[in-house]
C-alpha positions in Angstrom: 88.4 69.7 125.9 86.5 69.8 129.2 84.1 67.1 130.2 80.5 68.2 131.0 81.0 67.2 134.7 83.9 69.7 134.8 82.0 72.7 133.6 81.0 75.1 136.4 79.5 78.5 135.6 78.7 81.6 137.5 75.0 81.6 136.5 74.4 85.3 136.9 77.5 86.3 135.0 76.8 83.7 132.3 73.3 85.1 131.7 74.3 88.7 132.0 77.0 88.2 129.3 74.5 86.1 127.2 77.0 83.3 126.8 76.4 80.1 125.0 78.0 76.7 125.5 77.2 73.5 123.5 78.4 69.9 123.7 77.4 66.3 124.2 77.9 63.7 126.9 77.3 60.0 127.3 74.1 58.9 128.9 76.1 57.0 131.5 77.1 60.4 132.9 73.5 60.8 134.2 73.9 58.7 137.4 70.6 59.7 138.9 68.8 58.1 135.9 70.3 54.7 136.4 67.1 53.2 138.0 64.9 54.1 135.1 67.3 53.2 132.3 67.3 49.8 130.6 70.9 50.6 129.5 73.2 53.6 129.3 73.9 53.5 125.6 73.9 56.7 123.6 74.6 60.3 124.2 72.7 63.6 124.6 73.5 66.9 122.9 73.0 70.0 124.9 73.0 73.8 124.7 73.2 76.3 127.6 72.3 79.9 126.8 72.3 83.0 129.0 69.6 85.6 128.5 68.7 89.0 129.8 65.3 90.4 129.1 64.2 94.1 128.8 63.4 94.2 132.5 67.0 93.0 133.2 65.8 89.6 134.5 68.4 86.9 133.9 67.7 83.5 132.5 69.4 80.2 131.7 68.0 78.3 128.8 68.8 74.6 128.8 68.2 72.4 125.7 68.9 68.7 125.4 68.2 66.3 122.6 68.9 62.5 122.3 67.5 59.1 122.9 67.2 57.3 126.2 66.6 53.6 126.7 64.0 53.5 129.5 62.7 50.4 131.3 59.1 49.7 130.4 57.2 49.4 133.6 55.1 46.5 132.3 57.6 44.1 130.6 60.9 45.7 132.0 62.2 45.7 128.4 64.0 48.6 126.8 61.8 51.4 125.6 63.2 54.1 123.3 62.3 57.5 124.5 63.1 60.5 122.3 64.2 63.4 124.5 63.9 66.9 123.4 63.7 69.6 126.1 64.0 73.3 126.3 63.7 74.9 129.7 63.9 78.5 130.5 65.0 79.1 134.1 64.8 82.5 135.7 67.8 83.1 138.0 66.9 84.4 141.5 69.9 86.0 143.2 70.5 85.2 146.9 68.4 87.3 149.1 66.1 88.4 146.3 62.3 87.8 146.4 61.1 84.7 144.5 58.6 85.5 141.7 55.0 84.9 142.6 54.3 81.7 140.6 50.6 82.6 140.3 51.3 85.8 138.4 54.4 84.8 136.5 54.7 83.0 133.1 54.3 79.3 133.7 56.8 78.6 130.9 59.6 79.9 133.2 60.8 78.2 136.3 62.7 80.1 139.0 66.0 78.6 140.3 68.6 79.9 142.7 71.5 81.7 141.0 74.8 80.0 142.0 78.4 81.1 141.6 79.5 77.5 140.8 76.6 76.0 138.9 77.3 72.5 137.5 75.9 72.3 134.0 75.7 68.5 134.2 73.6 68.7 137.4 71.3 71.3 135.8 70.8 69.3 132.6 70.3 66.1 134.6 67.6 67.9 136.7 65.8 69.0 133.5 66.0 65.5 131.9 64.6 63.9 135.1 61.6 66.4 135.0 61.0 65.5 131.3 60.7 61.7 131.8 57.3 60.0 131.9 56.2 58.9 135.3 55.6 55.3 134.2 57.1 54.6 130.8 55.6 51.7 128.9 55.3 50.3 125.4 52.0 51.1 123.7 51.2 47.4 123.5 53.2 45.0 125.6 52.1 42.1 127.7 52.3 41.9 131.4 54.6 39.1 132.7 52.5 35.9 133.2 50.0 36.6 130.4 49.8 34.4 127.3 48.2 36.6 124.7 47.3 39.6 126.8 43.8 38.3 127.6 44.2 35.4 130.0 46.5 35.1 133.0 48.7 32.0 133.6 48.0 31.0 137.1 51.2 30.5 139.2 49.3 27.7 141.0 48.9 25.8 137.7 52.7 25.9 137.3 53.1 24.6 140.9 50.6 21.8 140.2 52.7 20.7 137.2 55.8 20.6 139.4 54.0 18.6 142.1 52.9 15.9 139.6 56.6 15.2 138.7 
């Protein structure tokens, strides 16, 4: 069985033939997410579909589902983030005109069609785009706060040290 990192597709051929691949991979495979993850436990399930519409436009549909343990930007603790994405990507062959984004459907993103498209890279790109900018718990305290209403002065801590 091939690992996700080993899977390269010819994106135009994949879409034209309306292929489908499915699988799962460990979260630790997503190396570009390392800075935002509290830990790399768990796995993501994915599906890659090729589509061709009535106008012969070619698409890749990427779906991924799973849970990530993100770092809360307030307390730096683990924050469970349920990931469920479905991205429809219009393939633009080399030398072809890119679709005018103002006129096209905003539910579709154009990408360059590649002969050797890494599925892991493509899925990781879509996961990165789906993450919140500043993940945080709905109610967590900032470091240095007792009950969330009054700050503990760092100078008060220093004053206690000076007395000893």
